[in-house]
N, C-alpha and C positions, 0 to 999 in steps of 0.2 A: 065570744068564741070559746069552744071547749078545748080541754087538754088534748083530746084525741085528734082535733083538727090542727093544733099547733105542733104536736110532737114530730110529725114527719119533717116539717120545715126546720125545726130545731135540730133534728138529727142530721139533715143535710148541711146546716151551718156548722155543726160540730165536726163533721167529716171534712168540710172545706178547710176549717181552721187547722185540723190535724194534718192535712196534706200540706198546707202552707208551712207549718212548722217543720215537717219532715224535709221538704225541699230546702228550707233555710238551713237546717242542720247539715244536710248533704253538701250544700255550697260552702259552708264554713269549713267543714272537714276537707273538702276538695281544695280550698285555698291553702290550708295548712299542708296538705299533701304535696302541692306544687312546690312550696318552699322547701320542705324537708327532702324531697326526692330529686327535684330538678333544679334547686336553687344554686347549686355549685357549678352550673354550666360555664365553661371557659370561653373566652373569645367572642367572635361574632358568627352569626348564622347568615349565609348568603343564599338568597332565593333568586333563581334565574327567571326572568319574566319573558325572555325571548330566546329564540334559537338562532344559530348563525345564518341559517338559510331564510329567515323571515325577512319580508320586505321592509317592515318598520321594526327597528331594533330598539328595545327599551333598556336602560341601564339596570344592572342587578340591584335588588333590594337587599341592603345590608342591615341587619338588626343586631344590636348589642344583646347577647344572650341573657346574661344574668339580670341586668336592669329590666328587660322586658318580662322575664318570668316573675320577678318580684312585683311588678306593676300588675300583671295579669292575676297573680295570686291575691293581691290586695283588693282589686276590683271584684273578684269572685267572692271573697270573704265579705266584702261590703254588701253585695247583693244578698248573700245568705243572711247576714245580720239584719238587714232591712226586712226580709221576709219573716224571719223568726220573731222579731220584736214588734213590728207594725202590721204584719199580715200583708199579703200581696193582692188578694182578690183576683181580678182578671190579669194582674201582672205576674202571677206566679209562673205561668208557662213561659212568658217572655224572659223572666229572670233566670229560670232554669236553662233556657236555650242560650242566653248570653253567657251564663257561667260555664256551660259545657263548651261553648265556642271558644271562650278564653282559655279553657283548659287544653283544648286541642291545639290552639295556636302556641301555647307555652310548650306543649309536648313537641310540636314540630320544631320550634326554635331550639329546644334542648337536643333533639336528635340531630339537628343540622349544625350545631355549634362546631366551629372550626372546620366546616365542610361546605359544600355547595349542593343545592337541591333545585331541580327544575320544577317550579310551581306550575308553569304552563303545561308541562307534560303530565303532571298529576291531575290537573283539572280536566285535561283531555281524556285521561284514563277513567276519571270519575264518571264522565258522561257515558263512556262506552260501557262501563260495568253497571251503570244504573239502568241500562236498557231492558234487560230481561226482568228486573225487579219492577220497573215502571209498567211494562206490558203485563206482567202478572198481576200487579195491583189494579191496572185498568180493566183487565178481564174480570177480576173479582168485583170491581165497582159496577160493571154492566150487569152482572148476575145479582148482586145484593140490592141494587136499586129496584129490582122486581121481586125482592124478598126470597132469593134463592142463595143459600150459603154455599160457596164453591170452594170446598177444601181440595178439590181435584185439580187446582191450578198447577200444583207440582207435577202431577202425572201428565197434564196437557203440555206443559213445557218440555217434559222428557220425551213425550211422543213426537212433538214437533222437532226436537233435536235429532231424534233417531230417524224420522222420515226424511228430514232435510239431508242428512248424510247419505242415506240409502238411495233415495231418488235423485239427489244431486249428483251422485256418482254414476248413475245410469243415464239420466236424461239432461244433466246440466244444472247449473245453479238456479235459474229461474223456474225450471220444472220442479226442482227440489223444494224451492220456497213455496210454490203454489200447492204442492202436495202436503207440505207441513201445515199450511193453513187449512186445507180440506180435512186432514186427519184431526187437527185440533177442534174444528167444527163438529166432526163426527162424535168425538168424545163429549163435547158440549151437548150435543143432541141426546146422547145416551144418558148423561146426567139429568137432563130435563125430563126424559121419559121416566127415569127411576123416581124422581122426586115430585114431578107434577102429576103424571098420569097414575103411577102406582103408589104415590105418597110414601115412598121409602124415607127413612130418617136421612136427612140431608148430610149430616156428618159421616154416617156410615157409608152412604153412597159415594161420597168423595174419597174416603179411605179405600174403598173397594177398587175404584178406578186407579188410584195411585199405586196400589199393590199389584194390580193386574199389569199396568204399563211397566212398572219396575221389573217384575218377573219376566215379562215377554222380552223386553229390550236387553236385559241381562243375559238371557239365554241365547238370543241371536248374536249378541256381541261376543260371547265366549265360544259359541259353537259354530257360528257361520262366518262372522267377520275374521276370525282367527285363520281360517283356511282360504277364504275368498277376500283378500285384502283389497281387490279392485272395487268391491262393493262399499268400501269405507274410505274413499278417497275423493271427496267432493271438492269442487272449486270454492274459493272464498271471495265474497264481494269486497272489492277494494274501496278505499276511501275516495270520495269525490269532493274536490275542493271547489267551493262556490267562489267565483271571481269577486274580487274587491273585499267582500265580507270575510272571506277566509284569511285575508291579510291583516285584519284588525288584531292588534296585540292582545294576548291572553284569551279574549273572548272568541276570536276567529278560529283558532285551532280547536277550541272546545265545542263550538256549535256549528261551524261552517266548513270543517274539514274532516268529515266523518263518513261512515259507510251508509248503505241503504237503510239499515236497521235503526240508526239514530234518527235519521230524517223521518223514517216511517213512524217511530214512536212519538216524535214531536207532533207530527200531523194528526195521528190518531188521538192524541190527548186534546188537541185543539178542536177536532171535529166532534169528538164525543162530548166535550164540554158544551159546545154550541147545541148539539142535539139534545142533551138531557135538560138543559136549562133555558133554551130559547126556541124550542119547537113544540108543536102540539103533540107529536108522538112521544117526545121526551117527557112532557108533562103527564101523559097517560101512563108511561112506564113508571114514573115516580109515584103516581097515584096507586098503581098496583102494589108497589112496595110499602106504601104507608097504610092504605086501607082497601084491600082487594074487594071486600064486599060492597063498599060504596062505589068503587070503580065499576064493578059488575052491574050494579043498579043503573049506572049511567050509560050502559051499553058497551063497555070496554071488555073485550074477550081476555080474561085473566090468563087462561091456559095458553092461548096463542102468544100473548105478550111475553110470558115467561119462557116459552119454547124459543122464540126468536132471539131474545136477549141472552139467554144462556148459551145458545148456539154461537151467537156473535162473540160472546166472551171466550168461548173455546177457540174460535178462529184467531182472535187476538193473541191468546196464549200460544197457539201453534206457531204464529209468526214470531213471537218472542222466543220460543224454543229453538227455532231455526237459527237464531243468533249464535247459539253455542257451537254450531257446526259450520254453517254457511257464512257466518259473520265473524268467526274467530279462528278455529283451528283446522276446519275442513275434514274432521273425522269425529266419529262417535266413540265415547268411552262410557263404561258402565256407570250409571247414576251421576252423570257429569253435571246435572243441574245443581247438585249440592245444596238442596233446600231453598233455592232462590224463589220457588213458588210460595213457600211458607213466609219468607221474608216479604214477598209481594203482598200477602195478606196483612202483615203488620204495617206495610206502607199504606195500604188502603185505610186501615184504622187510624194511623197517624195523620193521614190526609183527610180524615173526616168524610169518607165515602164520596170524595170529589176527585175527578180526573187530574186536575192541576195539583191538588194537595197530594195525591198519590205520587205524581212525578217529583214534587219537591222532596217528599219523604224518601223516594228512591234515590235521589241525589245524595241525601245524607248517608244512606246505606252504601251507595256506590263510592262515596268518599272514604268511608271506613275500609271498604274492600281494597280500593286502590292504595290507601295509606299503608296498609300492611305489606303490599307488594313493593312499594317504593322504599319504605324504611328498611326492608331486608337488604337493599342495595347499599345502604349507609352503614351496615355492620353495627347496628345498635346493640347494646348488651342485653336487650330483651329477647328471650327465645322466640324463634319463628312461630312455634306453636301458639304462644300467647298473642302474637300479632294476628295470626289467622283467626283468633276468636273475636276480633273486633266487630265484624258485621253482626255476629250473633249476640254479642253483649249489647249492641245498640238495639237489636230486636227485643231483648228482654226489658230494656229500659222503657221502650215504647209500650209493650204489652202490659207492663206492670202499672201503667196509668200515670207515671210521673210527668208525662207531657200534657196531661189534662184529659178530662173525660170527653168522649165523643158519642153522639147519639146515632145509633144505627137506624135504618128504616124501621118503622114500628112493627111491620109484619115479618121482619127478617127471620128466616128459618122456620116459619110456620106454614104448614100445608094448607091449601085452600080447597074446600069442598063446596061445589056449586049446589045450591038448593033448588 
């Protein structure tokens, strides 16, 4: 075997070893940081697992703050030392995840020391805040599985939020929700036309849609809604408690006492997973994303497949955008999506282009989002601006590749020209 043939493999091995050592060093430093910054936590941390009105009430979870933080720091440093000295291989991502999880738990214990914290309430808020990210990630999955990069998820979410508020104020909540889905699908169709038919650069096309939607909604919000407040006063879908399941401690409020958008997101993830990986149409869609020319040779209409899936992705994003207005505050504010569409793209990458993976990643981002909201109530010494950075810091960690490399569909982002 020649040197030219072995050098790529050697380069990959060296890169993997380098990444393993970097992860190990990060975990060792993180363990030291936990001891130095949080190690002097006094007293006990009390986590409430139930609420007074719950059918089944669990006792509070009381954790000695300082011993727990030292144990979490020692375990984190041990994981880092193992990675650094022995190499982790396929355990690198798991070690990093465990280390970060221990660090988060230590931080929670430190912030809650000599105080009480509703763990059930935070998990319920985590699920709620993960919804737009999960739906944005799912919309991106549907598009990128047919090799169309959908940077426009942010704009589609914003369009869905705006339409939900406007039409919800005029014709009611269900009408606003349906209108948001239709408008999201419309922008999905526009994106498909730009990148499939006219073969416009997919990144530029997505940015154009984002800027157009941001400009249009900002103008209407400042010039129209300011004078006609009745057009920005939509009803909000309330929570629906599922009997028996909603009474399960901790899990019940998180999964079975939510509004329409949470249930809709879970159903969409389940349906899309079955569709993509267990149906003939899903197999054809994935074939278009991996090798469109081979799919075309087998009689699959590549253009039609991309149009349909990008439009469906837009409809999912429109539904997710309606959460901001019809599922939350009942009104539209300028740029209220706050970059959740871009975080949804990171969730898609973190989840390895899989609907369930995108949902799990969205829960991580939703947890960091709800964490900064809950910790603000505990009057922690950390400035609120730094707490608000938590979801975006998590996004940087994911995009930086520290969680492991993921392989996108082979033809992702490449225009297809039928011969």
